[in-house]
LOKOLBA-920327 format. One line per 10 residues: number of its first residue (from 1); their letters; for each residue x, y, z of C-alpha. Coordinates in nm, 3 decimals, decimal comma, padded with zeros to 5 digits, always signed. Example, Ala and Ser with C-alpha at 12.3 -4.5 7.8 and 13.67 -1.06 7.14 Angstrom:
BEGIN
1> as> +01,230 -00,450 +00,780 | +01,367 -00,106 +00,714
This chain:
BEGIN
1> mppvpptarr> -00,004 +00,002 +00,004 | +00,148 +00,339 -00,091 | +00,222 +00,579 +00,184 | -00,050 +00,838 +00,283 | +00,106 +01,169 +00,182 | +00,111 +01,449 +00,435 | -00,101 +01,756 +00,421 | -00,010 +01,928 +00,084 | +00,235 +02,201 +00,097 | +00,172 +02,551 -00,024
11> pprlerrlva> +00,444 +02,661 -00,276 | +00,620 +02,991 -00,271 | +00,435 +03,284 -00,419 | +00,664 +03,494 -00,640 | +00,615 +03,783 -00,860 | +00,648 +03,716 -01,233 | +00,904 +03,990 -01,273 | +01,189 +04,019 -01,004 | +01,431 +04,290 -00,967 | +01,819 +04,259 -00,920
21> vdgalsdggs> +01,894 +04,303 -00,546 | +02,052 +04,615 -00,442 | +02,305 +04,611 -00,142 | +02,381 +04,356 +00,121 | +02,142 +04,216 +00,369 | +02,203 +04,396 +00,697 | +02,045 +04,441 +01,046 | +01,668 +04,493 +00,998 | +01,728 +04,492 +00,625 | +01,477 +04,343 +00,364
31> wsgvsaeatd> +01,498 +04,190 +00,018 | +01,161 +04,184 -00,142 | +01,078 +04,065 -00,484 | +01,446 +04,032 -00,586 | +01,647 +03,794 -00,792 | +01,988 +03,743 -00,625 | +02,274 +03,567 -00,792 | +02,607 +03,422 -00,678 | +02,790 +03,750 -00,697 | +02,547 +03,918 -00,467
41> vvgpvaadae> +02,671 +03,997 -00,105 | +02,514 +03,876 +00,211 | +02,633 +04,049 +00,527 | +02,831 +03,830 +00,771 | +02,626 +03,946 +01,064 | +02,271 +04,062 +01,060 | +01,963 +04,045 +01,296 | +01,604 +04,071 +01,220 | +01,643 +04,072 +00,849 | +01,387 +03,918 +00,586
51> iigsrlrgvr> +01,385 +03,795 +00,241 | +01,035 +03,792 +00,083 | +00,900 +03,674 -00,257 | +01,236 +03,622 -00,399 | +01,454 +03,378 -00,592 | +01,825 +03,316 -00,479 | +02,069 +03,125 -00,699 | +02,415 +03,028 -00,588 | +02,415 +03,287 -00,306 | +02,667 +03,220 -00,024
61> ftgsilerlr> +02,559 +03,258 +00,334 | +02,866 +03,060 +00,461 | +02,928 +03,125 +00,822 | +02,690 +03,412 +00,818 | +02,509 +03,493 +01,164 | +02,149 +03,608 +01,074 | +01,953 +03,556 +01,378 | +01,567 +03,569 +01,343 | +01,588 +03,571 +00,979 | +01,259 +03,554 +00,801
71> lidvvledce> +01,226 +03,369 +00,479 | +00,873 +03,403 +00,318 | +00,792 +03,287 -00,029 | +01,155 +03,219 -00,129 | +01,318 +02,973 -00,372 | +01,697 +02,903 -00,294 | +01,874 +02,710 -00,569 | +02,245 +02,578 -00,533 | +02,294 +02,809 -00,243 | +02,577 +02,774 +00,028
81> lsgavleeat> +02,454 +02,783 +00,397 | +02,716 +02,574 +00,556 | +02,812 +02,687 +00,907 | +02,544 +02,972 +00,909 | +02,384 +03,058 +01,225 | +01,994 +03,128 +01,175 | +01,859 +03,076 +01,510 | +01,507 +03,157 +01,591 | +01,435 +03,198 +01,234 | +01,087 +03,188 +01,062
91> warvqfhrcr> +01,038 +03,018 +00,723 | +00,709 +03,009 +00,537 | +00,663 +02,862 +00,178 | +01,023 +02,820 +00,115 | +01,205 +02,570 -00,117 | +01,565 +02,462 -00,113 | +01,693 +02,284 -00,412 | +02,050 +02,148 -00,429 | +02,160 +02,354 -00,140 | +02,441 +02,277 +00,097
101> lsglvasglk> +02,359 +02,342 +00,467 | +02,622 +02,134 +00,644 | +02,663 +02,235 +01,009 | +02,379 +02,485 +00,988 | +02,261 +02,625 +01,312 | +01,876 +02,683 +01,314 | +01,779 +02,601 +01,656 | +01,424 +02,736 +01,751 | +01,331 +02,755 +01,382 | +00,964 +02,785 +01,303
111> ahdvafvecr> +00,887 +02,652 +00,943 | +00,573 +02,561 +00,751 | +00,529 +02,466 +00,392 | +00,904 +02,408 +00,348 | +01,071 +02,169 +00,109 | +01,434 +02,051 +00,092 | +01,519 +01,877 -00,242 | +01,860 +01,702 -00,310 | +02,018 +01,911 -00,031 | +02,307 +01,837 +00,197
121> adgsnfrmss> +02,241 +01,919 +00,563 | +02,462 +01,680 +00,741 | +02,536 +01,789 +01,107 | +02,289 +02,067 +01,107 | +02,121 +02,179 +01,427 | +01,748 +02,212 +01,424 | +01,703 +02,162 +01,814 | +01,365 +02,276 +01,939 | +01,245 +02,353 +01,592 | +00,884 +02,342 +01,480
131> wercrfadtd> +00,775 +02,202 +01,125 | +00,444 +02,194 +00,959 | +00,367 +02,062 +00,607 | +00,724 +02,025 +00,544 | +00,903 +01,776 +00,312 | +01,269 +01,652 +00,289 | +01,342 +01,459 -00,036 | +01,678 +01,287 -00,143 | +01,849 +01,502 +00,143 | +02,149 +01,404 +00,342
141> lreadfyaar> +02,067 +01,471 +00,704 | +02,348 +01,252 +00,864 | +02,401 +01,336 +01,224 | +02,151 +01,624 +01,213 | +02,006 +01,734 +01,557 | +01,629 +01,728 +01,585 | +01,625 +01,720 +01,955 | +01,274 +01,828 +02,105 | +01,173 +01,934 +01,750 | +00,811 +01,893 +01,634
151> lggcaflrcd> +00,795 +01,700 +01,304 | +00,453 +01,567 +01,298 | +00,315 +01,496 +00,947 | +00,636 +01,574 +00,781 | +00,779 +01,358 +00,507 | +01,152 +01,243 +00,492 | +01,159 +01,065 +00,152 | +01,476 +00,887 +00,050 | +01,685 +01,079 +00,291 | +02,004 +00,986 +00,483
161> lrevelsrav> +01,889 +00,984 +00,852 | +02,191 +00,792 +00,991 | +02,277 +00,893 +01,341 | +02,021 +01,158 +01,363 | +01,910 +01,287 +01,702 | +01,548 +01,267 +01,780 | +01,525 +01,257 +02,157 | +01,224 +01,415 +02,287 | +01,120 +01,497 +01,938 | +00,733 +01,466 +01,838
171> crgaalhgsr> +00,717 +01,275 +01,509 | +00,360 +01,140 +01,491 | +00,247 +01,105 +01,147 | +00,582 +01,151 +00,976 | +00,661 +00,949 +00,666 | +01,012 +00,802 +00,646 | +00,979 +00,596 +00,318 | +01,309 +00,507 +00,145 | +01,525 +00,678 +00,411 | +01,816 +00,515 +00,593
181> ldglrgaeal> +01,781 +00,498 +00,969 | +02,087 +00,320 +01,076 | +02,219 +00,454 +01,412 | +01,923 +00,682 +01,467 | +01,921 +00,814 +01,826 | +01,615 +00,865 +02,039 | +01,406 +00,619 +01,835 | +01,119 +00,613 +02,092 | +01,025 +00,962 +01,943 | +00,918 +00,777 +01,618
191> rgcvvgsdqi> +00,577 +00,663 +01,785 | +00,310 +00,698 +01,518 | +00,548 +00,738 +01,224 | +00,485 +00,550 +00,889 | +00,775 +00,344 +00,734 | +00,818 +00,088 +00,459 | +00,856 -00,289 +00,505 | +01,234 -00,258 +00,393 | +01,303 -00,024 +00,696 | +01,199 -00,273 +00,964
201> vplalavfga> +01,535 -00,419 +01,065 | +01,737 -00,084 +01,092 | +01,445 +00,086 +01,283 | +01,411 -00,219 +01,512 | +01,774 -00,196 +01,593 | +01,737 +00,179 +01,668 | +01,436 +00,105 +01,888 | +01,639 -00,174 +02,073 | +01,912 +00,075 +02,137 | +01,669 +00,345 +02,267
211> ldirvdddaa> +01,526 +00,065 +02,505 | +01,864 -00,079 +02,603 | +01,779 -00,412 +02,454 | +02,078 -00,629 +02,363 | +02,080 -00,902 +02,098 | +02,308 -01,161 +02,244 | +02,276 -01,541 +02,171 | +02,574 -01,630 +02,393 | +02,405 -01,458 +02,691 | +02,081 -01,680 +02,669
221> pdgs> +02,019 -01,848 +03,013 | +02,066 -02,219 +03,052 | +01,740 -02,388 +02,926 | +01,764 -02,683 +03,174
C-alpha cells in the first residue's frame, strides 16, 4: 500500500518579474521581490532581516550569523549555507533545491510549507524547531540534531537519517519511506510514524538501542 502523503504544502508565491538585489542584507534589512545571484553579497552578521517573494541562485551564506531571519515565499537554488547561524528563524513557503547546509545552526526555527530537495544538511542543528507541512526529499541529514523538534506530519523521503538525534522530538504522522535509519538516536520519538517494510530491521535496531535491549545469543540462560 503506498504511503499516505502529508498535508499538501503551499508553494512559494513569487512575482512574475523580479528585480536585481541592491545592497547587502544587513540588520533589519529586507530583500523583497528580488533575484539574487552568486555574486551578490550577504552580510556576515545581521539580525531581524527578511527575504520575501524572492529567488536566490548560488548565493553564499557561509558562516553568516543571521539571527531571527524571516524567509517568506523564497526559492533557493544551489545556495551555500554551511556553518551559517540562523537561530530563531521563521520560514514560510520556502523551497531549497540542491543547497548545502552542512553544520547549519537553526535551533528554535519555526517552519511551515518548506521543502528540501537534493540538499546536503549533515550535522545541521534544528534543536527545538517546529515544522508543519514540510518535506525533505533525497537529502543528506546524517548526524542532524532534531532534539525536542516537532515534526508531526512531515515527510522524509529517500533521505539519509543515519545517526540523527530525535530525543524528545514529536514525530507522529511523519513518513520516512526510503530513508536510511541506521544508528538513529532517540528512536522512541518515532511513535506514530509511517515506514516501509524494507526499513523494519534498521528501525528495530534503533528502537532496541533506545530501550537498552541487547541481542546476544551467547548470553541466553541455560534452558535446563
